[in-house]
ROROLO-210629 format. One line per 3 residues: number of its first residue (from 1); for each residue x, y, z of N, C-alpha, C. Coordinates in nm, 4 decimals, always signed. Layout:
! residues N
NUM	X:Y:Z:X:Y:Z:X:Y:Z; ...
//
This chain:
! residues 91
1	+8.0278:+8.0763:+10.2674:+8.1928:+8.0046:+10.2909:+8.1739:+7.9451:+10.4494; +8.0669:+8.0388:+10.5076:+8.0514:+8.0251:+10.6886:+7.9182:+7.9611:+10.6785; +7.8632:+7.9516:+10.5813:+7.6991:+7.8771:+10.6229:+7.6870:+7.7754:+10.6759
4	+7.8133:+7.6602:+10.6657:+7.8059:+7.5575:+10.6993:+7.9028:+7.5297:+10.8405; +7.9616:+7.6003:+10.8253:+8.0760:+7.6015:+10.9262:+7.9826:+7.6100:+11.0678; +7.8679:+7.6723:+11.1024:+7.8165:+7.6426:+11.2064:+7.6654:+7.5775:+11.2263
7	+7.7148:+7.5047:+11.2976:+7.5233:+7.4001:+11.2816:+7.5276:+7.4212:+11.4238; +7.3852:+7.3325:+11.4383:+7.3223:+7.3333:+11.5727:+7.3946:+7.2896:+11.6617; +7.4453:+7.1886:+11.6801:+7.5947:+7.1455:+11.7674:+7.6990:+7.2818:+11.7999
10	+7.7149:+7.3217:+11.6883:+7.8114:+7.4239:+11.7655:+7.7704:+7.5623:+11.8278; +7.6681:+7.5630:+11.7749:+7.5576:+7.7299:+11.8218:+7.6062:+7.6459:+12.0039; +7.5372:+7.5609:+12.0066:+7.5024:+7.5190:+12.1781:+7.6134:+7.5273:+12.2349
13	+7.7069:+7.4880:+12.1742:+7.8605:+7.4960:+12.2765:+7.9345:+7.6034:+12.2751; +7.8983:+7.6904:+12.1718:+7.9241:+7.8610:+12.2116:+7.8717:+7.8709:+12.2856; +7.6736:+7.8361:+12.3101:+7.6280:+7.8777:+12.4113:+7.6068:+7.8871:+12.5672
16	+7.6608:+7.7597:+12.5551:+7.7369:+7.7338:+12.7041:+7.8435:+7.7658:+12.7339; +7.9549:+7.7717:+12.6313:+8.0550:+7.8191:+12.7271:+8.0539:+7.9713:+12.6993; +7.9245:+8.0869:+12.6549:+7.9040:+8.2488:+12.7103:+7.8131:+8.1850:+12.8326
19	+7.7606:+8.0928:+12.8712:+7.7342:+8.0762:+13.0014:+7.7826:+8.0533:+13.0852; +7.8906:+7.9773:+13.1028:+7.9694:+8.0214:+13.1705:+8.0843:+8.0461:+13.1831; +8.0768:+8.1536:+13.1342:+8.1998:+8.3070:+13.1593:+8.1126:+8.4181:+13.1838
22	+7.9934:+8.3895:+13.1435:+7.8760:+8.5664:+13.2242:+7.8324:+8.5061:+13.3201; +7.7688:+8.3946:+13.3137:+7.6821:+8.3485:+13.4540:+7.5365:+8.3953:+13.3581; +7.4866:+8.3011:+13.4423:+7.3339:+8.3060:+13.4207:+7.2654:+8.4898:+13.4517
25	+7.2920:+8.5158:+13.5891:+7.2919:+8.6568:+13.6026:+7.2569:+8.7798:+13.5026; +7.4115:+8.7804:+13.4267:+7.4722:+8.8720:+13.3393:+7.4191:+8.8301:+13.2463; +7.3341:+8.7195:+13.1636:+7.3026:+8.7537:+13.0188:+7.1883:+8.7950:+13.0229
28	+7.1261:+8.8195:+13.0850:+6.9872:+8.9090:+13.0106:+7.0264:+9.0727:+12.9963; +7.1538:+9.0964:+13.0727:+7.1899:+9.2459:+13.0640:+7.2774:+9.2473:+12.9658; +7.3295:+9.1223:+12.9158:+7.4455:+9.0720:+12.7800:+7.3356:+9.1279:+12.6624
31	+7.2359:+9.0809:+12.6866:+7.1341:+9.0491:+12.5744:+7.0680:+9.1844:+12.5349; +7.0324:+9.2676:+12.6515:+6.9871:+9.3895:+12.6053:+7.0632:+9.4956:+12.5796; +7.2228:+9.4570:+12.6341:+7.3220:+9.5419:+12.5722:+7.3737:+9.5017:+12.4516
34	+7.3475:+9.3907:+12.3918:+7.3572:+9.3677:+12.2548:+7.2108:+9.4278:+12.1746; +7.1266:+9.4067:+12.1893:+7.0223:+9.4986:+12.0985:+7.0269:+9.6353:+12.0628; +7.0425:+9.6858:+12.2249:+7.0699:+9.8487:+12.2124:+7.1759:+9.8984:+12.1271
37	+7.3020:+9.7985:+12.1247:+7.4383:+9.8443:+12.0067:+7.3736:+9.8158:+11.8841; +7.2550:+9.7344:+11.8438:+7.2375:+9.6925:+11.7480:+7.1194:+9.7854:+11.6800; +7.0483:+9.7966:+11.7505:+6.9516:+9.9648:+11.7578:+6.9751:+10.0434:+11.7156
40	+7.1281:+10.1059:+11.8099:+7.2057:+10.2257:+11.7241:+7.2644:+10.2107:+11.6135; +7.3024:+10.1075:+11.5972:+7.3765:+10.0509:+11.4650:+7.3317:+10.0702:+11.3437; +7.1740:+10.0228:+11.3631:+7.0845:+10.0391:+11.2292:+6.9977:+10.1700:+11.2049
43	+6.9523:+10.2408:+11.3092:+6.9449:+10.4103:+11.3305:+7.0842:+10.5341:+11.2803; +7.1826:+10.4693:+11.3147:+7.2850:+10.5582:+11.2112:+7.2722:+10.4992:+11.1080; +7.2744:+10.3881:+11.0197:+7.2814:+10.3445:+10.8633:+7.1671:+10.4060:+10.8432
46	+7.0473:+10.4126:+10.8888:+6.9754:+10.4852:+10.8546:+6.9489:+10.6417:+10.8313; +7.0345:+10.6714:+10.9131:+7.0268:+10.7895:+10.8839:+7.1545:+10.8614:+10.7811; +7.2376:+10.7997:+10.7428:+7.3882:+10.7742:+10.6673:+7.2908:+10.7806:+10.5207
49	+7.1643:+10.6928:+10.5206:+7.1343:+10.6644:+10.4116:+7.0101:+10.7980:+10.3692; +6.9516:+10.8277:+10.4854:+6.8958:+10.9482:+10.4556:+6.9377:+11.0819:+10.4409; +7.0700:+11.1355:+10.4778:+7.1362:+11.2513:+10.4386:+7.2094:+11.2115:+10.3141
52	+7.1866:+11.1043:+10.2686:+7.2696:+11.0918:+10.1405:+7.1677:+11.1589:+10.0250; +7.0159:+11.1225:+10.0821:+6.9148:+11.1806:+9.9871:+6.8342:+11.0971:+9.8834; +6.9269:+11.0490:+9.7637:+6.8770:+10.9904:+9.6967:+6.9105:+10.8669:+9.6607
55	+6.9443:+10.8046:+9.7330:+7.0015:+10.6461:+9.7452:+7.0330:+10.5497:+9.6356; +7.0948:+10.6507:+9.5569:+7.1606:+10.5944:+9.4207:+7.2542:+10.5172:+9.4732; +7.3080:+10.3971:+9.4362:+7.4217:+10.3309:+9.4653:+7.5343:+10.4078:+9.3798
58	+7.6260:+10.3150:+9.4863:+7.7576:+10.4273:+9.4624:+7.8305:+10.3999:+9.3459; +7.8121:+10.2876:+9.2773:+7.8834:+10.2742:+9.1441:+7.7830:+10.3681:+9.0087; +7.6376:+10.3972:+9.0692:+7.5932:+10.4504:+8.9619:+7.6191:+10.5689:+8.9895
61	+7.6312:+10.6125:+9.0885:+7.6858:+10.7681:+9.0909:+7.8115:+10.7931:+9.0335; +7.8848:+10.7169:+9.0429:+8.0479:+10.6996:+9.0229:+8.0223:+10.7062:+8.8400; +7.9501:+10.6382:+8.7560:+7.8898:+10.6418:+8.6109:+7.8450:+10.7789:+8.5665
64	+7.7652:+10.8048:+8.6325:+7.7223:+10.9745:+8.6097:+7.7864:+11.1139:+8.6292; +7.9181:+11.0914:+8.6863:+8.0326:+11.2038:+8.7015:+8.0232:+11.2210:+8.5927; +8.0705:+11.3482:+8.5638:+8.1341:+11.3829:+8.4358:+8.3057:+11.3288:+8.4040
67	+8.3193:+11.2814:+8.3293:+8.3949:+11.1832:+8.2440:+8.5889:+11.2562:+8.2494; +8.5821:+11.3855:+8.1915:+8.6481:+11.5334:+8.1794:+8.7048:+11.5554:+8.3034; +8.7997:+11.5535:+8.3318:+8.8300:+11.5774:+8.4093:+8.9618:+11.7090:+8.4450
70	+8.9820:+11.7999:+8.5036:+9.0647:+11.9364:+8.4925:+9.1798:+11.9133:+8.5715; +9.2944:+11.9802:+8.5203:+9.4206:+11.9465:+8.6175:+9.4502:+12.0752:+8.6696; +9.4440:+12.0883:+8.8286:+9.4781:+12.1948:+8.8892:+9.6127:+12.2589:+8.8811
73	+9.6195:+12.4060:+8.7791:+9.7565:+12.3849:+8.7785:+9.8927:+12.3895:+8.8837; +9.9866:+12.3718:+8.8276:+10.0772:+12.3350:+8.9303:+10.2220:+12.4632:+8.9578; +10.2748:+12.4770:+9.0895:+10.3479:+12.5664:+9.0489:+10.5130:+12.5059:+9.0413
76	+10.5659:+12.5573:+8.9437:+10.6936:+12.4481:+8.9144:+10.8154:+12.5686:+8.9596; +10.8675:+12.5108:+9.0629:+10.9615:+12.6137:+9.0814:+11.0729:+12.5611:+9.0200; +11.1359:+12.6911:+9.0248:+11.2549:+12.7117:+8.9132:+11.3842:+12.6367:+8.9861
79	+11.4677:+12.6107:+8.8953:+11.5972:+12.5032:+8.9590:+11.6738:+12.6084:+8.9727; +11.7704:+12.5767:+9.0903:+11.8783:+12.6916:+9.1411:+11.9709:+12.6207:+9.0578; +12.0991:+12.7110:+8.9817:+12.2359:+12.6803:+8.9711:+12.3203:+12.6794:+9.0790
82	+12.4331:+12.5959:+9.0743:+12.5170:+12.5647:+9.1729:+12.5855:+12.7393:+9.1894; +12.5953:+12.7543:+9.2987:+12.6840:+12.8895:+9.3464:+12.7748:+12.8913:+9.2986; +12.8598:+12.9974:+9.2356:+12.9585:+12.9703:+9.1701:+13.0722:+13.0907:+9.2833
85	+13.1658:+13.0708:+9.2363:+13.2515:+13.1398:+9.3659:+13.3208:+13.2415:+9.3069; +13.3464:+13.3426:+9.3400:+13.3994:+13.4739:+9.2836:+13.5383:+13.5032:+9.3269; +13.5882:+13.4307:+9.4007:+13.7291:+13.4178:+9.3876:+13.8105:+13.3715:+9.2818
88	+13.9207:+13.4263:+9.2701:+13.9693:+13.3864:+9.1155:+14.0965:+13.3134:+9.1497; +14.1246:+13.2047:+9.0666:+14.2323:+13.1276:+9.0811:+14.3855:+13.1875:+9.1208; +14.4583:+13.1823:+9.1631:+14.5534:+13.2057:+9.1723:+14.6697:+13.1685:+9.1125
91	+14.7534:+13.2402:+8.9921:+14.8096:+13.1943:+8.9486:+14.9406:+13.1326:+8.9928
//
């Protein structure tokens, strides 16, 4: 959907705005910071995949799960009757 939304002219305008906002001296630091963030993100994704171990997609893992479910016993609370008064009506 957004594939055709950003062409080369749009990207050049965005780059010019970034250059004006941050200035030329700060751009290398900004690019370095972005690169480090991407590297950390990729390493975390890899770690999560390694912890999973079997790399089975979620849909396949759900299909392999047993279909019979057991329901945990629930405690039923006894219903209390309305309190009765011990006083007798006067004649």
